[in-house]
N, C-alpha and C positions, 0 to 999 in steps of 0.2 A: 817717172810719173807717179804721183801719189794715188793711193787707192781711195776711192770714194766710199763713205760709210754705207754699210749694207742696209737697205730699206727693210730687208727681212728681219735684221737684228733689232731695229727700232720697233717694229711691229710686235715681236715676241716680248720685249720689255713692257710695252703698253698692256699687252694681254695678261701678263703676270701681275703687274702693279694694280690694275683696276680691280680685280677680284679681291686682292689683299686689302685694299682700302674699303671696299664694300663690307668685308668681313669685320674689319675693325669698327666701322661705323655701326654695324648691326649689333656687335657685342657691347658697344658703349650704350646704345639705346636700351638693350635688354638689361644691362646693369643698372641704368638710371631708373627704368620702370620697376625693377625688383626692389631697388632701394627706396623709391618713393611710395610704392603701393604694397610692398611686401612686409615681412615681419620686422626686419631690423629698424626701418624708419619709424614704423608705427610704435614699436616698443620704445624707441628713443623719445618720441613725442609723449607717450604715456608716462614714461619715467620723469620727463621734465614737468608735466602737469602734476604728478604725484609729489614731487619735491616742492613745487610752488604751493600746492594745497597744504602740505605739511607745515610749512613756515607760517602761512596765514592762519591755519586752524590753531596752531600753538599760540600765536599772538592773540587771537580772539579769546581763547580759553584763559590766558593770563589776565586780560582786561576784565573778563566776566568775573573771575575770582576776586579781583580787586574791588569791583563794584559791589559784589554781593557780600564778601567776607570782611572787607575793611572799610571802604569809603562810606557805605550806607549803614554802618554799625554805630548808630547814634542814640540807642535807647538810654544810655547813661546820661546823656545831655538832656534828653526829653524828661527823664525823671527828675533831674536836678532843677530844671526850670519849673516843672509842676510843683515841686516841694517848696522852692523859694517863693514862687508867686502866691501859693495858698497861705503860707505862714506869714508873709509880709502883709498881705491884704488883711488877714485876721488880726495882726498886730495893730494895724492902723484903723481897724473897724470899717474897711471898705469892701466893695464887691468888684467883680471882674469888669463891670460896666464903668467903674471909676478909673480905669487905667488911662493915663494920658501922658503926653510928651514931657510936660514941664513939672511933673510931680516928683517929690522926694521918694515916694513909694516905688515908682518905676526905676529911678536911679539905684535905689537899694537892691532891687531885684537883680538888676544887671551886674552890680558889683559882686553880689553873691555868686552868680553863675559864671562870671568871667573866667575864674580859674578852671572850671570844668570845660568851658569852651576851648581854652588853650590846650588842655590835656587831650581833648578829642582831636584837635588839629594835629598835634604832635603824633599821637598814637595811630591815627588813621592816614597819615601822610597826605593831607589835603591842603589846598592853598587858601582856604578860608572857612569860617563858620559863622553862623548868625542866629539871632533870635529876633523875631518881629512880632509885636503884640498888636491886637486889634484895638481900634479906637473909633469914636463916632465920626471923626473927620478924615480927610485924605492924608494927613500927616500922622504917621504911625510911629510909636515908640520902638526903637530898634537898637540892637547891639550887633554890629557887623565887624568882624575882625579878619584881617588877611595876613598870611605868612608869605613873605617875599622869598623864602628859601625853605620849602618843605622837607628837603633832604637832610639838612642839618638841624640840630636842636641846641642852640646856645643856652647857657644857664640863665641868662637874663632874657628880656623881651625885646632885644635890639632888632630882631628880624620881623617884628610884628608892627602892623599899622592899623589904626582905627579908621574905618570907612564911615560908619554910622554909630553914634553913641552920645549920651549926655557927657558934657565936659567933666562931670564928676568921676566918670569911669576912668578917663585918661589920667586925672590927678591921683586917683586911688591906686591904679595899677602901674602908673609910670610908663604908659604906652604912648608912643608918638601918634600924632594925627596925620593922616594922608592929606595930600593937596586937595583931594575931592571931599574931605570930611564934611559931614553935616550932622547936627545933633539928632536928627530923626530921618525916617524914610518917607519922602513926599511922593506918594504914588500918583498924585495929580499931575506932576510934571514929567512922568515917565510913560513910555508907550507900553502897549499890552505885553509885548515880548519881554520887556525888562521887568515887569511886575508879576509875571506868571508864577514865579517861584513862591510868591505870597498869595496871590488871588486864587490860583487853581486849587491848592489844598483847602483853602477856606471855603470856596464855593462847593467843592466836592463833598466836604464834610457836612455842609448845610443841606445838601441834596440827598445825603445818605445817612440819616440819623441811626445810631446804633452800631455803625461799623467801627472797627478798631482803627486807631491812628495809623498803624503800620500798613493797613490795607488801603490807606488813602495817600500813600507816598507818591511823589511826583519828581521825575527827572525833567529839567527844563531844557529847551534848545539854547544854543549860544546867545548871549546878550552882553551888553555893557551896562554896568550899574550906574555909572555917573555921567559919562559923556562919550563922544565919538573917539576921543583920544585915550579913554580908559581901556584896559585890556578886556578881551572877550573871555567869558566864563560860562560854565554850565553848573547847575546846582541840583542837589538832592534835598528835598524838603518834605516834611510831614506836619500835619496840624497838631497843635497843643489842645488837649481836651480838659475841660473842668469837670467837677463832680457830677454835673447835670448832663454830661455828654455833649456839651456845646464847645465849638472851637473858639478859642480866645487868642490865637496867634499861630505862628509856625516856627519850627526850628529846623536847621539844616546845615549842609556843608557845601563848599564851593570847590571847583576844580578849574583852574585856568586852562584855556585852550593851548597856550604855550607849554604848560606842564604836560598835558596829554600828548603833545607832539613828541616830547622826549621819550615817551613810552612806546613809540612806534618807529623803531630804527629801520628805515627802508633799506639800508645797506645789507641787512641780513638776507634780503631776497636774492642777492647775488647778481644783480644786473647793473650795478654802479648807479650812474645818474638816470638810467632808463627804467626807473621803478619808483613807485610811491605806495605808501600805506594811506588809506583813507578811512577814517572813522565816520560812520554815517548812520542815520536812523531811517526806518521805513514804516509807513502806515498803510500801505496799499498791497500787502502781500509779498513784498520783497522784490519787485521789479524796478522800483524807483526809490532812490535814497537821498535824503537831505544831508548835505555836508555838515560835519561837526568839526573835525580836525584832520590834518594831513601832514605827512612828512615826505621828504624826497622832492625831486625836481619835476618828475614827469606829470603829475596831476595838474599843477598850476600852469605848466607850460602848454600842455595839450588841451585841457578842458577849461582852464580859467579858474581863478580863485573863487571858492564858494559855489561853483556850479554843481547842480544836482547830478548824481551818478545814476544813469539808466542802463540796466542790463539788456543785452541783446541775445545772441544765440548761445546756447550751452556748448562748451567746447570739451568738457570732460565731466560726465555725470551731472550732479546738481551743485557742484562746488566751484567750477571754473567757467566763467562766461566771458564773452566779448562785451565791450562797453561801447555804447553809442558815443561818437565824438562829434559835438556840434560844430567844431571848427574844420573838419575834413571828413572824408568818407572812410578813413582808416579806423581800425578798432584796436583797442588795447586790452590786455588781459586784466581780469579782476579776480 
């Protein structure tokens, strides 16, 4: 006859196994609590934020240096336009009030300053440069050049296009006309955002007599110069002042949004497709930002192209914040 299993043996096994399981569970809970709320986890989070902050701060400093030291360094162009305008008007016995679209005087001024305009574009690594003169009507005399490849500098002008200029400039400089070319800048057919690079410095100069031109400089928001199919750009411009201290036009440079995006390599953040750089501006103390340019996949996918960036809670000091997501309740680091 076979022996039956001992009930006492089974009871002893259960009594030994149950405490062992409880000890393992307790140790696991203690380990998880220590990891989540103790030093190692908090230190890991702090290190992650520090690396994130280091990358973004470095990129911010690079862009600021470019803006201040290179892109906005256009005093030589301003001087060249002032000298050419004053001497040409004196030669023809005219005044600043006589500047007009169809005059030979205006064409001669633009032909004289075009080489300096091109030099500034090459030296400053910008995608465009311009001179716009004041006139009595809404059609303004203008010389507006674009560089299709600011990184390279060919010996000829094969990478340049004229957006606005008298046809005499194209013939004299042997520069091709863009498909949106026009002999002048017609502000009457453009919206306020597209003309602010000209109107804001002019109006600010009129409202602040005696101020230097550099103190009246203006960075524009993104706009399209010609049509909805034209590329988006931002501009830096300042007023041209005559001997009487009156503004008679503006001079400036252009940066295409596409070019700015190349200066924001999101892959350096180390999150693959789950990261984006966003270049934005704020006028309300730094809690809400208007979109200028972006790189990477995350921004357009999560927030939507052109959506303002609104900061939420601070995650690490005053440099890393969560971002409000209008499409869901989740938040993304900024």
